SEVO-853320 format. One record per atom (N, C-alpha, C): residue in three letters; chain; x, y, z. Coordinates in steps of 0.02 Angstrom, whole numbers. Layout:
REM SEVO-853320
ala | A | X | Y | Z
...
REM end
This chain:
REM SEVO-853320
ala | A | -2548 | 2350 | 350
ala | A | -2477 | 2363 | 352
ala | A | -2440 | 2297 | 353
tyr | A | -2385 | 2298 | 316
tyr | A | -2343 | 2239 | 311
tyr | A | -2281 | 2248 | 354
thr | A | -2258 | 2192 | 385
thr | A | -2197 | 2193 | 424
thr | A | -2146 | 2149 | 389
val | A | -2085 | 2174 | 382
val | A | -2031 | 2136 | 350
val | A | -1990 | 2104 | 406
gly | A | -1973 | 2040 | 398
gly | A | -1933 | 2005 | 448
gly | A | -1936 | 1931 | 437
leu | A | -1910 | 1893 | 484
leu | A | -1908 | 1820 | 479
leu | A | -1976 | 1791 | 499
gly | A | -1995 | 1741 | 462
gly | A | -2056 | 1705 | 479
gly | A | -2038 | 1646 | 524
pro | A | -2085 | 1602 | 538
pro | A | -2071 | 1544 | 580
pro | A | -2025 | 1494 | 543
tyr | A | -1984 | 1459 | 581
tyr | A | -1939 | 1408 | 552
tyr | A | -1980 | 1347 | 533
ser | A | -1956 | 1313 | 480
ser | A | -1988 | 1251 | 460
ser | A | -1960 | 1194 | 502
asp | A | -1991 | 1136 | 498
asp | A | -1964 | 1077 | 532
asp | A | -1898 | 1058 | 501
ala | A | -1852 | 1030 | 540
ala | A | -1787 | 1008 | 515
ala | A | -1795 | 948 | 469
val | A | -1754 | 945 | 418
val | A | -1755 | 890 | 370
val | A | -1685 | 859 | 371
ser | A | -1682 | 794 | 377
ser | A | -1619 | 759 | 378
ser | A | -1613 | 719 | 313
ile | A | -1556 | 725 | 280
ile | A | -1544 | 690 | 217
ile | A | -1479 | 651 | 223
val | A | -1480 | 588 | 204
val | A | -1421 | 545 | 204
val | A | -1413 | 518 | 134
thr | A | -1354 | 529 | 105
thr | A | -1341 | 503 | 38
thr | A | -1315 | 431 | 44
gln | A | -1319 | 394 | -10
gln | A | -1293 | 326 | -11
gln | A | -1218 | 327 | -18
glu | A | -1187 | 272 | 3
glu | A | -1114 | 265 | -4
glu | A | -1094 | 260 | -77
asp | A | -1032 | 274 | -89
asp | A | -1001 | 264 | -154
asp | A | -931 | 239 | -140
glu | A | -895 | 217 | -192
glu | A | -826 | 198 | -180
glu | A | -786 | 261 | -165
pro | A | -731 | 255 | -128
pro | A | -691 | 314 | -112
pro | A | -667 | 349 | -176
ser | A | -662 | 415 | -173
ser | A | -638 | 453 | -230
ser | A | -566 | 477 | -221
gly | A | -536 | 459 | -164
gly | A | -467 | 477 | -151
gly | A | -428 | 417 | -125
pro | A | -363 | 414 | -138
pro | A | -322 | 358 | -115
pro | A | -301 | 366 | -42
pro | A | -278 | 313 | -11
pro | A | -247 | 319 | 55
pro | A | -187 | 367 | 52
gln | A | -171 | 397 | 109
gln | A | -118 | 447 | 112
gln | A | -56 | 420 | 148
tyr | A | -2 | 456 | 141
tyr | A | 61 | 444 | 178
tyr | A | 83 | 371 | 175
val | A | 87 | 344 | 116
val | A | 108 | 275 | 107
val | A | 184 | 272 | 114
leu | A | 207 | 231 | 161
leu | A | 279 | 225 | 175
leu | A | 299 | 151 | 177
ile | A | 361 | 138 | 159
ile | A | 388 | 70 | 162
ile | A | 449 | 70 | 208
ala | A | 454 | 19 | 249
ala | A | 513 | 7 | 290
ala | A | 539 | -63 | 271
val | A | 599 | -65 | 241
val | A | 629 | -129 | 223
val | A | 656 | -160 | 287
leu | A | 637 | -221 | 301
leu | A | 656 | -254 | 363
leu | A | 716 | -301 | 354
gly | A | 738 | -311 | 294
gly | A | 794 | -356 | 281
gly | A | 793 | -380 | 210
ala | A | 821 | -439 | 199
ala | A | 827 | -466 | 132
ala | A | 761 | -496 | 107
arg | A | 716 | -513 | 153
arg | A | 656 | -550 | 133
arg | A | 590 | -520 | 156
ser | A | 591 | -461 | 187
ser | A | 528 | -432 | 210
ser | A | 530 | -356 | 212
ala | A | 470 | -326 | 209
ala | A | 461 | -254 | 212
ala | A | 391 | -239 | 238
thr | A | 383 | -184 | 273
thr | A | 318 | -165 | 300
thr | A | 294 | -101 | 266
met | A | 231 | -103 | 246
met | A | 198 | -46 | 214
met | A | 149 | -15 | 265
asn | A | 152 | 51 | 274
asn | A | 107 | 87 | 318
asn | A | 70 | 141 | 278
trp | A | 8 | 157 | 298
trp | A | -31 | 208 | 264
trp | A | -81 | 239 | 312
ser | A | -112 | 293 | 291
ser | A | -166 | 326 | 327
ser | A | -228 | 325 | 282
pro | A | -288 | 331 | 311
pro | A | -349 | 331 | 271
pro | A | -351 | 389 | 221
pro | A | -393 | 384 | 171
pro | A | -403 | 441 | 125
pro | A | -430 | 502 | 164
val | A | -422 | 560 | 135
val | A | -451 | 621 | 163
val | A | -525 | 607 | 176
phe | A | -552 | 630 | 232
phe | A | -620 | 613 | 252
phe | A | -672 | 627 | 198
asn | A | -669 | 685 | 166
asn | A | -721 | 703 | 117
asn | A | -713 | 664 | 51
lys | A | -662 | 620 | 46
lys | A | -654 | 578 | -13
lys | A | -666 | 504 | 3
gln | A | -685 | 490 | 65
gln | A | -700 | 420 | 84
gln | A | -768 | 398 | 56
asn | A | -815 | 443 | 51
asn | A | -881 | 431 | 21
asn | A | -919 | 374 | 54
gly | A | -909 | 365 | 118
gly | A | -944 | 313 | 155
gly | A | -899 | 285 | 209
ile | A | -917 | 227 | 233
ile | A | -878 | 194 | 286
ile | A | -825 | 150 | 253
val | A | -762 | 163 | 268
val | A | -707 | 122 | 241
val | A | -711 | 54 | 275
thr | A | -719 | 2 | 235
thr | A | -726 | -67 | 261
thr | A | -661 | -106 | 260
gly | A | -610 | -79 | 225
gly | A | -546 | -114 | 220
gly | A | -503 | -81 | 167
tyr | A | -447 | -114 | 154
tyr | A | -399 | -88 | 105
tyr | A | -376 | -145 | 60
thr | A | -361 | -130 | -2
thr | A | -335 | -178 | -49
thr | A | -262 | -160 | -62
val | A | -217 | -208 | -52
val | A | -145 | -198 | -58
val | A | -120 | -238 | -118
thr | A | -76 | -207 | -158
thr | A | -45 | -243 | -213
thr | A | 31 | -240 | -207
leu | A | 63 | -291 | -232
leu | A | 137 | -294 | -234
leu | A | 156 | -326 | -300
arg | A | 205 | -296 | -333
arg | A | 231 | -327 | -394
arg | A | 306 | -314 | -398
ala | A | 340 | -360 | -430
ala | A | 412 | -350 | -443
ala | A | 418 | -296 | -497
val | A | 465 | -251 | -490
val | A | 473 | -196 | -538
val | A | 486 | -224 | -608
arg | A | 520 | -279 | -613
arg | A | 536 | -307 | -679
arg | A | 482 | -354 | -705
gly | A | 423 | -354 | -675
gly | A | 369 | -397 | -699
gly | A | 303 | -360 | -696
asn | A | 257 | -378 | -739
asn | A | 192 | -345 | -740
asn | A | 140 | -380 | -697
ile | A | 152 | -442 | -681
ile | A | 102 | -481 | -645
ile | A | 105 | -466 | -571
pro | A | 48 | -448 | -540
pro | A | 49 | -437 | -468
pro | A | 68 | -500 | -431
leu | A | 113 | -494 | -384
leu | A | 133 | -551 | -342
leu | A | 84 | -560 | -285
leu | A | 51 | -505 | -267
leu | A | 5 | -506 | -211
leu | A | -51 | -457 | -223
phe | A | -112 | -478 | -209
phe | A | -171 | -436 | -215
phe | A | -216 | -458 | -158
leu | A | -219 | -420 | -104
leu | A | -256 | -444 | -46
leu | A | -296 | -388 | -13
ala | A | -345 | -407 | 27
ala | A | -387 | -359 | 63
ala | A | -372 | -364 | 137
thr | A | -373 | -306 | 171
thr | A | -365 | -303 | 244
thr | A | -429 | -277 | 275
thr | A | -430 | -273 | 341
thr | A | -489 | -247 | 376
thr | A | -486 | -170 | 380
ala | A | -541 | -141 | 402
ala | A | -549 | -68 | 403
ala | A | -498 | -33 | 449
his | A | -480 | -64 | 503
his | A | -437 | -31 | 552
his | A | -364 | -55 | 547
thr | A | -346 | -83 | 490
thr | A | -278 | -105 | 477
thr | A | -245 | -53 | 432
phe | A | -190 | -24 | 455
phe | A | -155 | 27 | 417
phe | A | -83 | 6 | 404
gln | A | -72 | -60 | 403
gln | A | -4 | -86 | 394
gln | A | -8 | -157 | 367
tyr | A | 40 | -175 | 325
tyr | A | 45 | -244 | 302
tyr | A | 119 | -260 | 295
thr | A | 140 | -319 | 317
thr | A | 209 | -340 | 311
thr | A | 214 | -393 | 256
phe | A | 253 | -377 | 205
phe | A | 266 | -424 | 150
phe | A | 322 | -470 | 174
thr | A | 313 | -535 | 165
thr | A | 364 | -584 | 184
thr | A | 380 | -628 | 124
ser | A | 431 | -668 | 131
ser | A | 454 | -715 | 78
ser | A | 474 | -678 | 14
leu | A | 500 | -617 | 21
leu | A | 523 | -580 | -37
leu | A | 592 | -606 | -58
arg | A | 612 | -590 | -118
arg | A | 678 | -611 | -143
arg | A | 730 | -558 | -123
pro | A | 789 | -579 | -101
pro | A | 842 | -531 | -83
pro | A | 864 | -490 | -144
his | A | 884 | -428 | -130
his | A | 911 | -382 | -180
his | A | 865 | -376 | -242
thr | A | 800 | -368 | -229
thr | A | 750 | -363 | -282
thr | A | 709 | -300 | -273
ser | A | 694 | -267 | -328
ser | A | 653 | -206 | -325
ser | A | 579 | -224 | -333
tyr | A | 538 | -194 | -290
tyr | A | 466 | -206 | -290
tyr | A | 429 | -140 | -293
ser | A | 366 | -144 | -312
ser | A | 321 | -86 | -314
ser | A | 256 | -107 | -279
cys | A | 231 | -63 | -235
cys | A | 169 | -80 | -201
cys | A | 124 | -19 | -198
ser | A | 59 | -31 | -189
ser | A | 10 | 23 | -182
ser | A | -49 | -3 | -141
val | A | -92 | 43 | -120
val | A | -149 | 25 | -78
val | A | -209 | 68 | -97
ala | A | -269 | 39 | -91
ala | A | -332 | 75 | -105
ala | A | -381 | 61 | -48
ala | A | -423 | 110 | -35
ala | A | -475 | 102 | 16
ala | A | -538 | 71 | -16
asn | A | -575 | 33 | 24
asn | A | -636 | 0 | 1
asn | A | -696 | 24 | 44
thr | A | -754 | 31 | 13
thr | A | -817 | 38 | 49
thr | A | -860 | -21 | 28
ser | A | -921 | -25 | 53
ser | A | -966 | -79 | 33
ser | A | -984 | -76 | -41
val | A | -972 | -19 | -73
val | A | -989 | -10 | -144
val | A | -933 | -32 | -190
gly | A | -870 | -22 | -169
gly | A | -815 | -41 | -212
gly | A | -748 | -15 | -189
ile | A | -699 | -23 | -233
ile | A | -629 | -4 | -219
ile | A | -617 | 65 | -249
gly | A | -584 | 108 | -210
gly | A | -566 | 175 | -233
gly | A | -501 | 174 | -272
pro | A | -475 | 233 | -289
pro | A | -412 | 236 | -326
pro | A | -352 | 214 | -283
phe | A | -304 | 183 | -316
phe | A | -243 | 161 | -282
phe | A | -197 | 221 | -270
ser | A | -159 | 216 | -218
ser | A | -107 | 267 | -203
ser | A | -55 | 264 | -259
ser | A | -14 | 315 | -263
ser | A | 43 | 313 | -308
ser | A | 86 | 254 | -286
ala | A | 115 | 220 | -334
ala | A | 158 | 162 | -319
ala | A | 220 | 185 | -281
val | A | 238 | 145 | -231
val | A | 299 | 158 | -192
val | A | 347 | 101 | -209
gln | A | 407 | 120 | -229
gln | A | 457 | 69 | -246
gln | A | 507 | 61 | -189
phe | A | 529 | 0 | -181
phe | A | 581 | -15 | -131
phe | A | 622 | -74 | -154
gln | A | 680 | -82 | -124
gln | A | 724 | -138 | -140
gln | A | 743 | -174 | -76
thr | A | 736 | -240 | -77
thr | A | 756 | -279 | -19
thr | A | 832 | -280 | -14
asn | A | 857 | -294 | 46
asn | A | 929 | -297 | 57
asn | A | 958 | -358 | 25
ser | A | 1024 | -358 | 16
ser | A | 1059 | -416 | -9
ser | A | 1062 | -468 | 45
ser | A | 1078 | -529 | 26
ser | A | 1082 | -584 | 73
ser | A | 1145 | -623 | 60
val | A | 1167 | -662 | 108
val | A | 1225 | -705 | 98
val | A | 1203 | -764 | 55
pro | A | 1248 | -793 | 16
pro | A | 1229 | -851 | -25
pro | A | 1203 | -908 | 19
ala | A | 1157 | -946 | -9
ala | A | 1127 | -1001 | 28
ala | A | 1177 | -1058 | 39
thr | A | 1223 | -1068 | -8
thr | A | 1273 | -1121 | -2
thr | A | 1341 | -1094 | -23
ser | A | 1393 | -1130 | -4
ser | A | 1460 | -1111 | -27
ser | A | 1473 | -1141 | -96
pro | A | 1521 | -1114 | -133
pro | A | 1536 | -1143 | -199
pro | A | 1554 | -1217 | -194
leu | A | 1531 | -1255 | -243
leu | A | 1545 | -1327 | -242
leu | A | 1615 | -1343 | -266
ser | A | 1642 | -1302 | -309
ser | A | 1711 | -1313 | -332
ser | A | 1743 | -1246 | -346
phe | A | 1809 | -1246 | -342
phe | A | 1847 | -1185 | -354
phe | A | 1910 | -1203 | -390
gln | A | 1926 | -1167 | -443
gln | A | 1988 | -1178 | -479
gln | A | 2023 | -1111 | -486
gly | A | 2089 | -1114 | -485
gly | A | 2128 | -1053 | -492
gly | A | 2195 | -1067 | -523
asn | A | 2228 | -1016 | -543
asn | A | 2295 | -1021 | -572
asn | A | 2345 | -985 | -527
ile | A | 2404 | -1015 | -518
ile | A | 2456 | -983 | -479
ile | A | 2491 | -933 | -523
ile | A | 2492 | -870 | -501
ile | A | 2525 | -817 | -538
ile | A | 2596 | -809 | -514
asp | A | 2606 | -806 | -449
asp | A | 2673 | -805 | -419
asp | A | 2665 | -829 | -347
ser | A | 2717 | -821 | -306
ser | A | 2716 | -849 | -239
ser | A | 2667 | -812 | -193
arg | A | 2641 | -755 | -214
arg | A | 2595 | -718 | -172
arg | A | 2525 | -713 | -202
met | A | 2516 | -734 | -264
met | A | 2451 | -727 | -297
met | A | 2427 | -792 | -326
leu | A | 2364 | -803 | -316
leu | A | 2332 | -863 | -343
leu | A | 2286 | -842 | -399
REM end
C-alpha cells in the first residue's frame, strides 16, 4: 500500500548572487538654492531591489544649462545623501543629477534637476556715468 503525503525535507541550500551595477537611479532628488553662489542637492538611495548589491557611493554631476560640458563630476561615500555646490555664478541656470555606485559600476543617473542661482549685487560700482539734463527735475 502506498501513502500520499510529504516526504522528509532536504537540507537547506543558500545561494548568493554576485553584485551588479544598480539598475535604478537615486530617488527624491531635490535642490535648495542657498543664494547667489551655492545650492544643496539631496537624494535618497535607489529602491532596494534595484541596488543590485552594496551601494558604495554616489556620482554627482553639475552642468550649466547653456553648456554641454560638465562643470563637476565627483564621487561621494555610501552614506552621503547630500552635496553642496559652491562657487556658482549668480543668476545662472544649472542642471544636476546623481547615480548610485556599487563595486561593479555606476547605475543610471536620476532625471536632471534644474535650478537657478539668485541674483547678486554688482562687484563694483560704475567707473563713469554720463547723463543729459532734460529739465530741472530730470537728468
